[in-house]
C-alpha positions as CSV (number, residue, x, y, z in Angstrom):
1,M,95.6,99.6,77.1
2,K,98.4,102.0,78.1
3,L,99.9,99.5,80.6
4,K,103.5,99.4,81.4
5,K,105.4,96.1,81.0
6,L,106.0,95.5,84.6
7,L,107.4,91.9,84.4
8,S,110.9,91.2,83.2
9,L,109.7,87.8,82.0
10,T,106.6,87.0,80.1
11,L,104.1,84.7,81.7
12,T,105.2,81.9,79.4
13,G,108.8,82.2,80.4
14,A,108.0,82.6,84.1
15,M,105.7,79.6,83.8
16,A,108.5,77.5,82.4
17,I,110.9,78.5,85.1
18,S,108.3,78.0,87.8
19,M,107.5,74.5,86.5
20,L,111.1,73.5,86.7
21,A,111.5,74.9,90.2
22,G,108.2,73.6,91.5
23,C,105.0,75.3,92.5
24,G,103.4,76.3,95.8
25,G,105.2,78.1,98.6
26,N,103.9,80.8,100.9
27,P,101.2,82.8,99.1
28,E,100.0,86.3,99.9
29,S,98.2,87.1,103.2
30,Q,96.0,89.8,104.5
31,A,93.0,89.9,106.7
32,T,94.1,87.7,109.6
33,Q,90.8,87.3,111.4
34,T,90.4,83.9,109.7
35,S,93.9,82.6,110.3
36,A,92.6,79.8,112.5
37,Q,90.4,78.5,109.7
38,G,93.4,77.1,108.0
39,D,94.0,74.8,110.9
40,S,90.5,73.3,110.8
41,T,91.0,71.3,107.7
42,D,89.0,68.0,107.8
43,E,91.0,64.8,107.4
44,G,91.4,64.0,103.7
45,A,91.0,67.6,102.5
46,D,94.5,68.6,101.3
47,V,94.7,72.4,101.1
48,S,98.4,72.7,101.1
49,G,100.2,75.0,98.6
50,D,101.5,72.0,96.7
51,S,98.0,70.7,96.1
52,G,97.2,73.9,94.3
53,S,99.9,73.4,91.7
54,V,98.8,72.1,88.3
55,D,100.4,69.1,86.9
56,S,101.3,70.1,83.3
57,G,99.5,67.0,82.1
58,T,96.2,67.8,83.8
59,A,95.5,70.7,81.5
60,D,95.6,68.6,78.4
61,A,92.4,68.8,76.3
62,S,92.3,65.1,75.9
63,D,91.4,64.7,79.6
64,D,88.4,67.0,79.3
65,G,84.8,65.7,79.4
66,A,83.8,67.7,76.4
67,D,86.3,65.8,74.2
68,S,85.1,62.5,75.4
69,G,81.5,63.5,74.8
70,E,80.6,63.3,78.5
71,M,78.9,66.2,80.2
72,T,81.1,67.7,82.9
73,E,79.3,68.9,86.1
74,I,80.6,71.8,88.2
75,T,79.5,73.7,91.2
76,V,80.0,77.5,91.1
77,V,79.5,79.5,94.3
78,L,78.6,83.2,93.8
79,R,78.4,86.0,96.3
80,T,75.3,88.1,96.1
81,L,74.2,91.4,97.6
82,G,71.3,89.8,99.4
83,T,69.2,86.6,99.6
84,V,68.3,85.1,96.3
85,D,64.9,83.5,96.1
86,E,65.2,79.8,95.1
87,S,62.2,79.8,92.8
88,A,63.5,82.9,90.9
89,S,67.1,81.5,90.7
90,E,66.0,78.2,89.3
91,A,65.0,79.8,86.0
92,V,68.4,81.7,85.9
93,E,70.3,78.4,86.5
94,E,68.3,76.7,83.8
95,A,69.0,79.5,81.3
96,V,72.7,79.4,82.2
97,N,72.8,75.7,81.5
98,E,71.1,76.1,78.1
99,I,74.2,78.2,77.2
100,T,77.0,76.2,78.9
101,Q,75.8,72.8,77.9
102,K,75.6,73.8,74.3
103,E,78.8,75.9,74.1
104,I,81.2,74.0,76.4
105,N,79.5,70.8,77.3
106,V,79.4,71.8,81.0
107,A,76.5,71.5,83.4
108,V,76.5,74.2,86.1
109,D,75.1,74.0,89.6
110,L,74.9,77.6,90.8
111,M,75.0,78.3,94.5
112,W,74.2,81.9,95.5
113,V,75.4,83.0,98.9
114,D,74.6,86.4,100.4
115,S,77.4,88.6,101.6
116,A,76.6,88.1,105.3
117,K,77.2,84.3,105.0
118,Y,79.8,84.2,102.3
119,E,82.8,84.8,104.5
120,T,82.0,82.0,106.8
121,Q,80.3,79.5,104.5
122,V,82.9,79.4,101.7
123,P,86.0,78.8,103.8
124,M,84.1,76.0,105.6
125,M,83.2,74.5,102.3
126,I,86.9,74.3,101.4
127,T,88.1,72.9,104.7
128,G,85.2,70.5,104.7
129,N,86.1,69.3,101.2
130,E,82.6,70.1,99.9
131,K,82.1,70.1,96.1
132,M,83.0,73.5,94.7
133,D,84.9,74.1,91.4
134,L,84.7,77.8,91.1
135,M,84.2,80.6,93.6
136,M,84.7,84.3,94.2
137,F,87.2,86.2,96.2
138,T,85.6,89.3,97.7
139,P,86.2,92.2,100.2
140,N,84.8,90.0,103.0
141,P,87.8,89.5,105.4
142,S,88.0,85.7,105.2
143,T,87.5,85.5,101.5
144,T,89.8,88.2,100.2
145,F,92.3,87.1,97.6
146,N,95.2,87.6,100.0
147,T,93.5,85.8,102.9
148,M,92.8,82.7,100.8
149,M,96.3,82.7,99.4
150,A,97.6,82.8,102.9
151,Q,95.5,79.8,103.8
152,N,96.8,77.9,100.7
153,Q,93.2,77.6,99.5
154,L,93.7,78.6,95.9
155,M,94.7,76.5,93.0
156,D,97.4,77.5,90.5
157,I,95.4,78.0,87.4
158,T,98.1,79.2,85.0
159,D,98.1,76.1,82.8
160,Y,94.3,75.9,82.7
161,L,94.1,79.6,81.6
162,N,96.6,79.0,78.9
163,E,94.5,76.0,77.6
164,Y,90.9,77.0,78.3
165,G,90.9,80.8,79.0
166,P,91.7,82.7,75.8
167,E,89.0,85.4,76.3
168,I,90.3,85.9,79.9
169,T,93.9,86.2,78.9
170,N,93.1,88.4,75.9
171,T,91.0,90.8,78.0
172,L,93.3,91.1,81.0
173,G,96.7,90.5,79.5
174,E,99.8,89.6,81.6
175,D,99.8,93.0,83.3
176,L,96.4,92.7,84.9
177,L,96.7,89.0,85.6
178,A,99.9,89.9,87.5
179,A,97.6,91.4,90.2
180,T,96.4,87.9,91.1
181,S,99.7,86.1,90.6
182,K,102.5,84.8,92.8
183,D,106.0,84.2,91.4
184,G,104.7,84.2,87.8
185,R,101.9,81.8,88.5
186,I,98.2,82.8,88.4
187,Y,95.9,82.0,91.3
188,G,92.8,84.1,90.4
189,V,91.1,86.2,87.8
190,G,90.0,89.7,88.8
191,N,86.8,91.1,87.4
192,Y,87.2,93.4,84.5
193,G,85.4,96.7,84.3
194,P,86.0,100.3,85.1
195,L,89.5,100.1,86.7
196,T,89.8,103.7,87.9
197,F,87.7,105.7,90.3
198,K,87.0,109.3,90.9
199,A,86.2,111.3,94.1
200,M,82.9,113.2,94.1
201,L,81.6,115.7,96.6
202,L,77.8,115.7,96.3
203,V,75.8,118.5,97.7
204,R,72.0,118.8,97.6
205,R,71.2,121.6,95.1
206,D,67.9,122.6,96.9
207,L,69.7,123.3,100.1
208,A,72.5,125.1,98.3
209,D,70.0,127.2,96.5
210,A,68.2,128.1,99.7
211,A,71.5,129.1,101.3
212,G,72.5,131.1,98.2
213,V,75.8,129.2,97.7
214,T,75.1,127.2,94.6
215,Q,77.5,129.2,92.4
216,D,80.1,129.2,95.1
217,L,80.1,125.4,95.2
218,E,80.0,125.0,91.4
219,N,83.1,127.3,91.1
220,A,85.0,126.0,94.2
221,T,88.6,125.0,93.8
222,T,89.7,125.0,97.5
223,W,88.5,123.4,100.7
224,T,88.1,126.7,102.4
225,E,85.5,127.7,99.7
226,V,83.7,124.4,100.3
227,H,83.8,124.9,104.1
228,D,82.2,128.3,103.9
229,A,79.5,127.1,101.6
230,I,78.7,124.1,103.7
231,Q,78.6,126.3,106.8
232,A,76.1,128.6,105.2
233,I,73.9,125.5,104.3
234,S,74.3,124.2,107.9
235,E,73.3,127.5,109.4
236,Q,70.2,127.7,107.1
237,S,69.0,124.1,107.2
238,G,70.8,122.4,110.1
239,Q,72.2,119.8,107.8
240,G,75.8,118.8,107.4
241,L,77.9,116.3,105.4
242,V,77.2,112.7,106.3
243,N,79.4,109.6,106.6
244,A,80.0,107.8,103.3
245,D,80.2,104.3,105.0
246,V,79.7,102.5,108.3
247,N,83.3,103.3,109.3
248,G,82.3,107.0,109.8
249,S,84.4,108.3,106.8
250,V,83.5,111.8,105.9
251,L,86.4,113.5,104.1
252,M,88.4,110.3,103.4
253,A,87.6,108.8,100.0
254,N,90.1,106.0,99.5
255,P,92.1,105.5,97.4
256,A,91.6,109.2,96.4
257,L,93.2,111.5,99.0
258,C,91.9,115.0,99.3
259,A,95.2,116.4,100.4
260,G,96.2,120.1,100.6
261,E,94.1,123.3,100.5
262,N,93.6,123.2,96.7
263,F,91.8,120.5,94.8
264,S,94.8,120.2,92.6
265,D,96.8,118.9,95.6
266,G,94.7,115.8,95.8
267,Y,95.9,112.4,94.4
268,V,95.3,108.7,94.2
269,Y,97.6,106.4,96.2
270,D,98.5,102.7,95.8
271,N,97.4,100.6,98.8
272,L,99.7,97.8,97.7
273,G,97.0,95.2,97.8
274,D,96.3,95.9,101.5
275,S,92.6,95.0,102.1
276,A,93.0,96.1,105.8
277,N,93.1,99.7,104.5
278,M,96.1,100.6,106.7
279,F,99.1,100.8,104.3
280,M,100.1,102.8,101.3
281,A,103.0,103.7,99.1
282,N,104.2,107.2,99.8
283,K,103.5,109.5,96.9
284,E,106.9,111.1,96.9
285,T,109.2,108.3,98.0
286,G,107.3,105.2,97.0
287,K,108.1,103.7,100.4
288,V,105.7,101.6,102.4
289,E,104.1,103.4,105.3
290,C,101.1,103.1,107.6
291,M,98.8,105.6,106.0
292,Y,97.8,107.1,109.4
293,F,101.4,108.3,109.9
294,N,101.3,110.0,106.5
295,E,101.2,113.8,106.9
296,D,98.6,114.2,104.1
297,V,96.3,111.7,105.7
298,K,96.7,113.4,109.1
299,E,95.9,116.8,107.5
300,V,92.6,115.5,106.0
301,L,91.6,113.9,109.3
302,R,92.4,117.2,111.2
303,R,90.2,119.0,108.7
304,T,87.5,116.5,109.4
305,Y,87.8,117.2,113.1
306,D,87.7,121.0,112.6
307,W,84.6,120.7,110.4
308,Y,82.8,118.6,113.0
309,Q,83.6,121.1,115.6
310,D,82.1,123.8,113.3
311,G,78.9,121.8,113.0
312,L,79.4,120.9,109.3
313,I,79.3,117.2,109.8
314,Y,76.3,114.9,110.8
315,K,76.6,114.6,114.6
316,D,75.9,110.8,114.5
317,A,78.3,110.0,111.7
318,A,80.5,107.8,114.0
319,M,77.5,105.7,115.1
320,S,75.6,105.5,111.8
321,Q,75.0,102.0,110.4
322,D,73.7,103.5,107.2
323,F,75.8,104.5,104.2
324,G,75.7,108.1,103.1
325,A,73.5,107.7,100.1
326,T,70.8,106.1,102.3
327,L,71.0,108.8,104.8
328,L,70.6,111.5,102.1
329,K,67.7,109.6,100.6
330,N,66.1,109.6,104.1
331,G,66.5,113.4,104.4
332,V,69.5,113.3,106.7
333,G,72.4,115.5,105.6
334,C,73.3,118.0,102.9
335,G,75.9,116.0,101.0
336,L,78.7,113.5,101.1
337,L,82.2,112.8,99.8
338,T,82.4,109.4,98.0
339,T,84.2,107.6,95.3
340,T,82.6,106.2,92.2
341,E,83.8,104.4,89.1
342,V,84.0,106.1,85.8
343,G,80.6,106.1,84.2
344,G,78.8,105.5,87.5
345,E,78.3,109.1,88.5
346,Q,74.6,109.3,87.5
347,T,73.8,106.1,89.3
348,T,75.4,107.3,92.5
349,I,73.5,110.6,92.3
350,A,70.2,108.8,91.6
351,T,70.6,106.7,94.8
352,T,70.4,109.9,96.9
353,G,67.0,110.8,95.5
354,Y,68.1,114.5,95.0
355,D,69.5,116.8,92.4
356,M,73.1,117.2,93.4
357,I,75.8,119.6,92.7
358,V,78.9,117.6,91.8
359,I,82.4,118.7,92.7
360,N,85.5,116.7,91.8
361,P,88.0,117.5,94.5
362,V,90.7,115.2,93.0
363,D,91.6,115.5,89.4
364,E,90.6,112.5,87.3
365,S,94.0,112.5,85.7
366,A,95.4,111.4,89.0
367,S,93.6,108.0,88.8
368,M,95.7,104.9,88.3
369,I,95.2,101.2,88.0
370,T,96.5,99.3,91.1
371,T,96.5,95.7,92.3
372,G,93.6,96.5,94.6
373,N,91.4,97.2,91.5
374,L,91.8,93.6,90.4
375,T,91.6,91.9,93.8
376,K,88.4,93.4,95.1
377,F,86.1,91.0,93.3
378,G,87.0,88.1,91.0
379,F,87.0,84.3,90.6
380,C,89.3,81.6,91.7
381,V,89.5,77.8,91.8
382,P,89.7,76.2,95.3
383,V,92.4,73.6,95.8
384,T,89.7,71.1,96.5
385,A,88.1,71.5,93.1
386,L,87.4,68.3,91.1
387,E,86.8,69.9,87.7
388,P,89.2,72.9,87.3
389,E,89.3,72.6,83.5
390,A,85.5,72.9,83.2
391,A,85.6,75.7,85.8
392,I,87.9,77.8,83.7
393,K,85.9,77.0,80.6
394,F,82.8,78.4,82.3
395,L,84.8,81.5,83.5
396,N,86.1,82.0,80.0
397,L,82.5,81.9,78.7
398,L,81.6,84.5,81.3
399,Y,84.3,86.7,79.9
400,T,83.2,86.1,76.3
401,E,81.3,89.0,74.6
402,G,77.8,87.9,73.5
403,S,77.6,84.8,75.6
404,G,74.7,86.3,77.6
405,L,76.0,84.8,80.9
406,G,76.8,88.2,82.4
407,D,73.3,89.6,81.9
408,L,71.7,86.4,83.2
409,L,73.7,86.4,86.4
410,S,73.4,90.2,86.9
411,W,69.8,91.0,85.9
412,G,68.0,87.6,85.6
413,I,65.6,86.5,82.9
414,E,64.9,89.0,80.1
415,G,61.2,89.7,79.9
416,R,60.6,88.6,83.5
417,D,63.2,90.5,85.4
418,Y,64.4,93.1,82.9
419,V,63.9,94.4,79.4
420,V,66.3,96.3,77.1
421,N,64.8,99.8,76.5
422,D,65.1,102.0,73.4
423,E,68.5,103.3,74.6
424,G,70.0,99.9,74.9
425,L,69.9,99.9,78.7
426,A,68.5,97.2,81.0
427,D,65.4,98.3,82.9
428,Y,62.5,96.8,84.8
429,P,59.6,95.5,82.7
430,E,56.3,97.4,82.9
431,G,54.7,96.8,86.3
432,V,57.9,95.5,87.9
433,T,59.8,97.5,90.5
434,A,62.9,97.1,92.6
435,E,60.7,95.8,95.4
436,S,58.7,93.3,93.3
437,V,61.4,92.0,90.8
438,S,62.1,88.2,91.1
439,Y,65.8,88.4,90.5
440,H,68.2,91.4,90.4
441,I,71.8,91.5,91.7
442,A,74.4,93.9,90.2
443,D,76.8,94.1,87.2
444,F,80.1,94.5,89.1
445,L,80.3,91.0,90.6
446,Y,80.5,88.6,87.7
447,G,83.4,88.5,85.2
448,N,83.7,91.1,82.4
449,R,81.5,93.9,83.3
450,L,82.0,95.6,80.0
451,N,80.1,92.7,78.4
452,I,77.0,93.3,80.6
453,T,74.1,95.5,79.5
454,P,74.3,98.7,81.6
455,W,71.3,99.4,83.9
456,A,69.0,102.4,83.2
457,G,70.2,105.6,84.7
458,N,73.6,105.2,83.1
459,E,74.7,107.0,79.9
460,A,73.9,104.8,76.9
461,N,77.6,104.8,76.0
462,V,78.9,104.1,79.5
463,R,80.8,101.0,78.6
464,Q,82.7,102.9,75.9
465,L,83.5,105.6,78.4
466,Q,84.7,103.0,80.9
467,E,86.9,101.3,78.3
468,E,88.4,104.6,77.2
469,A,89.2,105.5,80.8
470,N,90.9,102.2,81.2
471,E,93.0,102.8,78.1
472,A,94.0,106.3,79.2
473,A,94.7,105.4,82.9
474,A,98.1,105.5,84.4
475,V,99.4,102.3,85.9
476,S,100.9,102.0,89.3
477,P,104.6,100.9,89.1
478,Y,103.6,98.3,91.8
479,L,100.8,96.7,89.9
480,G,101.1,93.0,90.7
481,F,102.5,93.5,94.2
482,N,100.5,92.3,97.2
483,V,101.7,92.7,100.8
484,D,102.3,89.2,102.2
485,N,101.3,88.8,105.9
486,T,102.7,85.3,106.3
487,G,104.2,85.0,109.8
488,L,102.9,88.5,110.7
489,E,99.3,87.6,111.3
490,A,99.2,88.2,115.0
491,T,100.9,91.6,114.7
492,L,98.5,92.7,111.9
493,T,95.5,91.6,113.9
494,A,96.7,93.6,116.9
495,C,97.1,96.7,114.7
496,I,93.7,96.2,113.1
497,N,92.2,96.0,116.5
498,V,93.7,99.3,117.4
499,F,92.3,100.8,114.2
500,E,88.9,99.4,114.9
501,K,89.0,101.0,118.3
502,Y,89.6,104.5,117.0
503,K,88.4,104.5,113.4
504,T,84.8,105.9,113.7
505,T,85.8,108.9,115.9
506,I,88.9,109.7,113.8
507,L,87.2,109.3,110.4
508,S,84.1,111.2,111.4
509,G,86.0,114.0,113.3
510,S,83.8,113.4,116.4
511,C,86.6,112.7,118.9
512,T,86.2,114.8,122.1
513,G,88.9,117.0,123.5
514,D,92.2,117.9,121.8
515,F,92.5,116.3,118.4
516,D,96.3,116.2,118.3
517,A,96.5,114.5,121.7
518,Y,93.8,111.9,120.7
519,Y,95.4,111.2,117.3
520,Q,98.8,110.8,118.9
521,E,97.3,108.3,121.3
522,F,96.1,106.4,118.3
523,L,99.5,106.4,116.7
524,D,101.2,105.4,119.9
525,E,99.0,102.4,120.3
526,L,99.7,101.3,116.7
527,T,103.4,101.6,117.5
528,A,103.1,99.6,120.7
529,N,101.3,96.8,118.8
530,G,104.0,96.5,116.1
531,I,103.1,98.7,113.2
532,D,106.7,99.4,112.5
533,E,107.4,95.7,112.2
534,L,104.8,95.4,109.6
535,V,106.0,98.4,107.6
536,S,109.6,97.1,107.7
537,A,108.5,93.6,106.5
538,Y,106.3,95.0,103.7
539,Q,109.1,97.3,102.6
540,A,111.5,94.4,102.3
541,Q,108.9,92.5,100.3
542,L,108.4,95.5,98.0
543,D,112.1,96.0,97.5
544,E,112.5,92.3,96.5
545,W,109.5,92.5,94.2
546,V,110.9,95.6,92.5
547,A,114.3,94.0,92.1
548,N,112.7,91.0,90.4
549,N,110.3,92.9,88.2
550,Q,112.2,95.8,86.8
């Protein structure tokens, strides 16, 4: 992989220094809505930073149940995309155990938790000292990597990875593991898969054909050309661009920024591990800033407002609780701007239910690997874990090519829930549909995605394309840096609340009255609630990080 060496010390050297100096300290922080949960620790459940440090002796193979011949039992908590039926999951758990008990002498109790409950249930399990040896960090506010680091809920797993995680360390290397590290110590393992994303403007071909603008869109290189084509479609069909998400985003496609008039002006920014989606490194200066004060961002949002006034945007975009692909599938809208991973283009298009014209408004060469790519989904060991060695053995097996665990957790039981077709892609068995399948989740949640059989609708060589894209991708100079919100939680919460107040109208362009006045009101409220304090603190953190990692 074309990854820059960002650390001045190797993990081994940093580990040795850290072991001499002692582990723990204040870890990263982010979404502060759950800051009170760290105070609700039950008596006897030690979730301090020190409890997360690994005694160098505990990672010795002689202490492991496999070496003594005893079966080690672990509990693994997995986030899903919906409710998993118990009768269907029992067969998956049994199949997983057939592999783990044979390969690593570990019995696994799998606990599937849907996304709506995960962010409340898992922190309560930690503070309640419930049995849990391996869990996931997710985009859910209270279970982001940064949030759980801020709550001192994650165990230092550096020594365990060195002892039991060769496939993990060989796959990610020190550069990508740095994204989930603090002071040279590792506290989590990000999922590996396509690490770069591309922006796509999708427009229904049938509506473009009817309006006579198909070629105009296919040859477009500027936003004025897109505007004129969408206007023709809107006048002919009454349909406009829809929101991509429930925040009302129409022309924002984070982390790709469709800046400027020409597509060539667009770029990808580094959000510096900020899961609140409010901060970025300035493209020109590299300095930390609140993205809504950035001139390029303001230009995109002003364009959104102008297009809404021209009738080019779905009038209910600010209020919609449906994602854009769902709206399009239901016959609402003519297109949307979204981001997708490399290799996921056809799957994204298929979800709309229409033949789509595909426009790439941000050059793919602008993509880069950032900390946020590795901290969206991944695995970690809670400080309350009783069997961290076995947990890492299981995670390592999940990262091992040919183990079969990834297919089991993603697609279920072969023959019952999926089959492998002639193209080598997973698909529903004959007579089984998305509505009737017993077990089906997704391939981006669990471990090394490149080891999981792609689902039908993808190119047969999609995994090769994704790996090649990873190899060719540029790397942010700040890979491994996460903004740390420790001591700033109240200020960040106040600023997030301001953003929540304004986001749907600003991102959809549907604010009433004068845009400039409304937008300035938004910025003034951010300033009044301490956004400058956050920017200053994060800049000091970044300066220190750069000085220590050049």
